Chimera marker file (.cmm) of the C-alpha trace (Angstrom):
<marker_set name="trace">
<marker id="1" x="-93.899" y="-13.926" z="-63.333" r="1" g="1" b="0" radius="0.5"/>
<marker id="2" x="-95.724" y="-10.824" z="-62.714" r="1" g="1" b="0" radius="0.5"/>
<marker id="3" x="-96.883" y="-8.889" z="-65.487" r="1" g="1" b="0" radius="0.5"/>
<marker id="4" x="-98.526" y="-5.853" z="-66.375" r="1" g="1" b="0" radius="0.5"/>
<marker id="5" x="-100.954" y="-5.860" z="-69.225" r="1" g="1" b="0" radius="0.5"/>
<marker id="6" x="-100.673" y="-3.214" z="-71.805" r="1" g="1" b="0" radius="0.5"/>
<marker id="7" x="-103.618" y="-3.653" z="-74.237" r="1" g="1" b="0" radius="0.5"/>
<marker id="8" x="-106.803" y="-5.151" z="-73.786" r="1" g="1" b="0" radius="0.5"/>
<marker id="9" x="-107.043" y="-8.720" z="-74.749" r="1" g="1" b="0" radius="0.5"/>
<marker id="10" x="-109.817" y="-8.862" z="-77.345" r="1" g="1" b="0" radius="0.5"/>
<marker id="11" x="-110.431" y="-11.387" z="-80.011" r="1" g="1" b="0" radius="0.5"/>
<marker id="12" x="-107.452" y="-10.184" z="-82.161" r="1" g="1" b="0" radius="0.5"/>
<marker id="13" x="-105.228" y="-10.000" z="-79.482" r="1" g="1" b="0" radius="0.5"/>
<marker id="14" x="-106.478" y="-12.918" z="-77.600" r="1" g="1" b="0" radius="0.5"/>
<marker id="15" x="-105.796" y="-15.187" z="-80.514" r="1" g="1" b="0" radius="0.5"/>
<marker id="16" x="-102.431" y="-13.448" z="-80.988" r="1" g="1" b="0" radius="0.5"/>
<marker id="17" x="-101.423" y="-14.914" z="-77.706" r="1" g="1" b="0" radius="0.5"/>
<marker id="18" x="-103.001" y="-18.188" z="-77.947" r="1" g="1" b="0" radius="0.5"/>
<marker id="19" x="-101.114" y="-18.728" z="-81.236" r="1" g="1" b="0" radius="0.5"/>
<marker id="20" x="-97.879" y="-17.957" z="-79.737" r="1" g="1" b="0" radius="0.5"/>
<marker id="21" x="-98.389" y="-20.308" z="-76.455" r="1" g="1" b="0" radius="0.5"/>
<marker id="22" x="-99.452" y="-22.885" z="-78.897" r="1" g="1" b="0" radius="0.5"/>
<marker id="23" x="-95.821" y="-23.088" z="-80.163" r="1" g="1" b="0" radius="0.5"/>
<marker id="24" x="-94.339" y="-24.151" z="-76.595" r="1" g="1" b="0" radius="0.5"/>
<marker id="25" x="-94.751" y="-27.736" z="-75.530" r="1" g="1" b="0" radius="0.5"/>
<marker id="26" x="-95.621" y="-26.460" z="-71.818" r="1" g="1" b="0" radius="0.5"/>
<marker id="27" x="-98.258" y="-25.534" z="-70.031" r="1" g="1" b="0" radius="0.5"/>
<marker id="28" x="-98.427" y="-21.560" z="-69.363" r="1" g="1" b="0" radius="0.5"/>
<marker id="29" x="-100.963" y="-20.713" z="-67.033" r="1" g="1" b="0" radius="0.5"/>
<marker id="30" x="-102.357" y="-16.990" z="-66.664" r="1" g="1" b="0" radius="0.5"/>
<marker id="31" x="-103.775" y="-16.175" z="-62.846" r="1" g="1" b="0" radius="0.5"/>
<marker id="32" x="-106.000" y="-13.617" z="-62.232" r="1" g="1" b="0" radius="0.5"/>
<marker id="33" x="-107.368" y="-12.515" z="-58.803" r="1" g="1" b="0" radius="0.5"/>
<marker id="34" x="-109.543" y="-16.332" z="-58.580" r="1" g="1" b="0" radius="0.5"/>
<marker id="35" x="-109.231" y="-17.099" z="-62.115" r="1" g="1" b="0" radius="0.5"/>
<marker id="36" x="-106.680" y="-19.468" z="-63.418" r="1" g="1" b="0" radius="0.5"/>
<marker id="37" x="-106.878" y="-20.633" z="-67.490" r="1" g="1" b="0" radius="0.5"/>
<marker id="38" x="-104.414" y="-21.937" z="-69.699" r="1" g="1" b="0" radius="0.5"/>
<marker id="39" x="-102.736" y="-19.684" z="-72.355" r="1" g="1" b="0" radius="0.5"/>
<marker id="40" x="-103.825" y="-21.668" z="-74.906" r="1" g="1" b="0" radius="0.5"/>
<marker id="41" x="-107.316" y="-21.705" z="-74.083" r="1" g="1" b="0" radius="0.5"/>
<marker id="42" x="-108.848" y="-18.738" z="-76.591" r="1" g="1" b="0" radius="0.5"/>
<marker id="43" x="-112.229" y="-18.806" z="-74.544" r="1" g="1" b="0" radius="0.5"/>
<marker id="44" x="-110.399" y="-18.770" z="-71.271" r="1" g="1" b="0" radius="0.5"/>
<marker id="45" x="-108.710" y="-15.710" z="-72.270" r="1" g="1" b="0" radius="0.5"/>
<marker id="46" x="-111.710" y="-13.684" z="-73.849" r="1" g="1" b="0" radius="0.5"/>
<marker id="47" x="-113.423" y="-14.716" z="-70.301" r="1" g="1" b="0" radius="0.5"/>
<marker id="48" x="-111.201" y="-13.005" z="-68.152" r="1" g="1" b="0" radius="0.5"/>
<marker id="49" x="-111.403" y="-10.152" z="-70.039" r="1" g="1" b="0" radius="0.5"/>
<marker id="50" x="-107.962" y="-8.763" z="-69.285" r="1" g="1" b="0" radius="0.5"/>
<marker id="51" x="-107.388" y="-4.930" z="-69.876" r="1" g="1" b="0" radius="0.5"/>
<marker id="52" x="-104.655" y="-2.397" z="-69.324" r="1" g="1" b="0" radius="0.5"/>
<marker id="53" x="-102.880" y="-1.631" z="-66.072" r="1" g="1" b="0" radius="0.5"/>
<marker id="54" x="-104.245" y="-4.872" z="-64.793" r="1" g="1" b="0" radius="0.5"/>
<marker id="55" x="-101.575" y="-7.106" z="-62.602" r="1" g="1" b="0" radius="0.5"/>
<marker id="56" x="-101.446" y="-10.813" z="-63.886" r="1" g="1" b="0" radius="0.5"/>
<marker id="57" x="-99.266" y="-13.631" z="-62.879" r="1" g="1" b="0" radius="0.5"/>
<marker id="58" x="-97.589" y="-16.147" z="-65.814" r="1" g="1" b="0" radius="0.5"/>
<marker id="59" x="-96.670" y="-19.404" z="-64.579" r="1" g="1" b="0" radius="0.5"/>
<marker id="60" x="-94.969" y="-22.206" z="-66.436" r="1" g="1" b="0" radius="0.5"/>
<marker id="61" x="-96.345" y="-25.867" z="-65.206" r="1" g="1" b="0" radius="0.5"/>
<marker id="62" x="-94.163" y="-28.859" z="-65.601" r="1" g="1" b="0" radius="0.5"/>
<marker id="63" x="-90.961" y="-27.307" z="-67.146" r="1" g="1" b="0" radius="0.5"/>
<marker id="64" x="-88.229" y="-25.147" z="-66.207" r="1" g="1" b="0" radius="0.5"/>
<marker id="65" x="-88.024" y="-23.771" z="-69.289" r="1" g="1" b="0" radius="0.5"/>
<marker id="66" x="-89.161" y="-20.024" z="-69.464" r="1" g="1" b="0" radius="0.5"/>
<marker id="67" x="-88.800" y="-19.638" z="-73.817" r="1" g="1" b="0" radius="0.5"/>
<marker id="68" x="-93.133" y="-19.622" z="-73.618" r="1" g="1" b="0" radius="0.5"/>
<marker id="69" x="-93.099" y="-17.133" z="-71.179" r="1" g="1" b="0" radius="0.5"/>
<marker id="70" x="-90.755" y="-14.934" z="-72.867" r="1" g="1" b="0" radius="0.5"/>
<marker id="71" x="-92.209" y="-15.427" z="-76.124" r="1" g="1" b="0" radius="0.5"/>
<marker id="72" x="-95.363" y="-13.994" z="-74.356" r="1" g="1" b="0" radius="0.5"/>
<marker id="73" x="-93.683" y="-10.935" z="-73.086" r="1" g="1" b="0" radius="0.5"/>
<marker id="74" x="-92.194" y="-10.595" z="-77.058" r="1" g="1" b="0" radius="0.5"/>
<marker id="75" x="-95.744" y="-9.968" z="-78.170" r="1" g="1" b="0" radius="0.5"/>
<marker id="76" x="-95.883" y="-6.591" z="-76.906" r="1" g="1" b="0" radius="0.5"/>
<marker id="77" x="-99.037" y="-7.410" z="-74.668" r="1" g="1" b="0" radius="0.5"/>
<marker id="78" x="-97.269" y="-7.464" z="-71.296" r="1" g="1" b="0" radius="0.5"/>
<marker id="79" x="-94.516" y="-5.960" z="-69.605" r="1" g="1" b="0" radius="0.5"/>
<marker id="80" x="-92.475" y="-7.545" z="-66.447" r="1" g="1" b="0" radius="0.5"/>
<marker id="81" x="-93.490" y="-5.536" z="-63.103" r="1" g="1" b="0" radius="0.5"/>
<link id1="1" id2="2" r="1" g="1" b="0" radius="0.2"/>
<link id1="2" id2="3" r="1" g="1" b="0" radius="0.2"/>
<link id1="3" id2="4" r="1" g="1" b="0" radius="0.2"/>
<link id1="4" id2="5" r="1" g="1" b="0" radius="0.2"/>
<link id1="5" id2="6" r="1" g="1" b="0" radius="0.2"/>
<link id1="6" id2="7" r="1" g="1" b="0" radius="0.2"/>
<link id1="7" id2="8" r="1" g="1" b="0" radius="0.2"/>
<link id1="8" id2="9" r="1" g="1" b="0" radius="0.2"/>
<link id1="9" id2="10" r="1" g="1" b="0" radius="0.2"/>
<link id1="10" id2="11" r="1" g="1" b="0" radius="0.2"/>
<link id1="11" id2="12" r="1" g="1" b="0" radius="0.2"/>
<link id1="12" id2="13" r="1" g="1" b="0" radius="0.2"/>
<link id1="13" id2="14" r="1" g="1" b="0" radius="0.2"/>
<link id1="14" id2="15" r="1" g="1" b="0" radius="0.2"/>
<link id1="15" id2="16" r="1" g="1" b="0" radius="0.2"/>
<link id1="16" id2="17" r="1" g="1" b="0" radius="0.2"/>
<link id1="17" id2="18" r="1" g="1" b="0" radius="0.2"/>
<link id1="18" id2="19" r="1" g="1" b="0" radius="0.2"/>
<link id1="19" id2="20" r="1" g="1" b="0" radius="0.2"/>
<link id1="20" id2="21" r="1" g="1" b="0" radius="0.2"/>
<link id1="21" id2="22" r="1" g="1" b="0" radius="0.2"/>
<link id1="22" id2="23" r="1" g="1" b="0" radius="0.2"/>
<link id1="23" id2="24" r="1" g="1" b="0" radius="0.2"/>
<link id1="24" id2="25" r="1" g="1" b="0" radius="0.2"/>
<link id1="25" id2="26" r="1" g="1" b="0" radius="0.2"/>
<link id1="26" id2="27" r="1" g="1" b="0" radius="0.2"/>
<link id1="27" id2="28" r="1" g="1" b="0" radius="0.2"/>
<link id1="28" id2="29" r="1" g="1" b="0" radius="0.2"/>
<link id1="29" id2="30" r="1" g="1" b="0" radius="0.2"/>
<link id1="30" id2="31" r="1" g="1" b="0" radius="0.2"/>
<link id1="31" id2="32" r="1" g="1" b="0" radius="0.2"/>
<link id1="32" id2="33" r="1" g="1" b="0" radius="0.2"/>
<link id1="33" id2="34" r="1" g="1" b="0" radius="0.2"/>
<link id1="34" id2="35" r="1" g="1" b="0" radius="0.2"/>
<link id1="35" id2="36" r="1" g="1" b="0" radius="0.2"/>
<link id1="36" id2="37" r="1" g="1" b="0" radius="0.2"/>
<link id1="37" id2="38" r="1" g="1" b="0" radius="0.2"/>
<link id1="38" id2="39" r="1" g="1" b="0" radius="0.2"/>
<link id1="39" id2="40" r="1" g="1" b="0" radius="0.2"/>
<link id1="40" id2="41" r="1" g="1" b="0" radius="0.2"/>
<link id1="41" id2="42" r="1" g="1" b="0" radius="0.2"/>
<link id1="42" id2="43" r="1" g="1" b="0" radius="0.2"/>
<link id1="43" id2="44" r="1" g="1" b="0" radius="0.2"/>
<link id1="44" id2="45" r="1" g="1" b="0" radius="0.2"/>
<link id1="45" id2="46" r="1" g="1" b="0" radius="0.2"/>
<link id1="46" id2="47" r="1" g="1" b="0" radius="0.2"/>
<link id1="47" id2="48" r="1" g="1" b="0" radius="0.2"/>
<link id1="48" id2="49" r="1" g="1" b="0" radius="0.2"/>
<link id1="49" id2="50" r="1" g="1" b="0" radius="0.2"/>
<link id1="50" id2="51" r="1" g="1" b="0" radius="0.2"/>
<link id1="51" id2="52" r="1" g="1" b="0" radius="0.2"/>
<link id1="52" id2="53" r="1" g="1" b="0" radius="0.2"/>
<link id1="53" id2="54" r="1" g="1" b="0" radius="0.2"/>
<link id1="54" id2="55" r="1" g="1" b="0" radius="0.2"/>
<link id1="55" id2="56" r="1" g="1" b="0" radius="0.2"/>
<link id1="56" id2="57" r="1" g="1" b="0" radius="0.2"/>
<link id1="57" id2="58" r="1" g="1" b="0" radius="0.2"/>
<link id1="58" id2="59" r="1" g="1" b="0" radius="0.2"/>
<link id1="59" id2="60" r="1" g="1" b="0" radius="0.2"/>
<link id1="60" id2="61" r="1" g="1" b="0" radius="0.2"/>
<link id1="61" id2="62" r="1" g="1" b="0" radius="0.2"/>
<link id1="62" id2="63" r="1" g="1" b="0" radius="0.2"/>
<link id1="63" id2="64" r="1" g="1" b="0" radius="0.2"/>
<link id1="64" id2="65" r="1" g="1" b="0" radius="0.2"/>
<link id1="65" id2="66" r="1" g="1" b="0" radius="0.2"/>
<link id1="66" id2="67" r="1" g="1" b="0" radius="0.2"/>
<link id1="67" id2="68" r="1" g="1" b="0" radius="0.2"/>
<link id1="68" id2="69" r="1" g="1" b="0" radius="0.2"/>
<link id1="69" id2="70" r="1" g="1" b="0" radius="0.2"/>
<link id1="70" id2="71" r="1" g="1" b="0" radius="0.2"/>
<link id1="71" id2="72" r="1" g="1" b="0" radius="0.2"/>
<link id1="72" id2="73" r="1" g="1" b="0" radius="0.2"/>
<link id1="73" id2="74" r="1" g="1" b="0" radius="0.2"/>
<link id1="74" id2="75" r="1" g="1" b="0" radius="0.2"/>
<link id1="75" id2="76" r="1" g="1" b="0" radius="0.2"/>
<link id1="76" id2="77" r="1" g="1" b="0" radius="0.2"/>
<link id1="77" id2="78" r="1" g="1" b="0" radius="0.2"/>
<link id1="78" id2="79" r="1" g="1" b="0" radius="0.2"/>
<link id1="79" id2="80" r="1" g="1" b="0" radius="0.2"/>
<link id1="80" id2="81" r="1" g="1" b="0" radius="0.2"/>
</marker_set>
């Protein structure tokens, strides 16, 4: 699912995102340019430095459930493109 970043993902917002993603058993990947990181990785999120108006791809691996993706959208950090 393509989404647009609404606010910078730094320490506090990255921590919120990791905590939300960790509530779900499936692997949620965040793809930005040539980077692909696990949404449960705090260091990975900080490393890719997500900024407002960037478009990224959210993907669930090994599951057909979209609950994890919907939970990440509910944080207010992203919106569907």
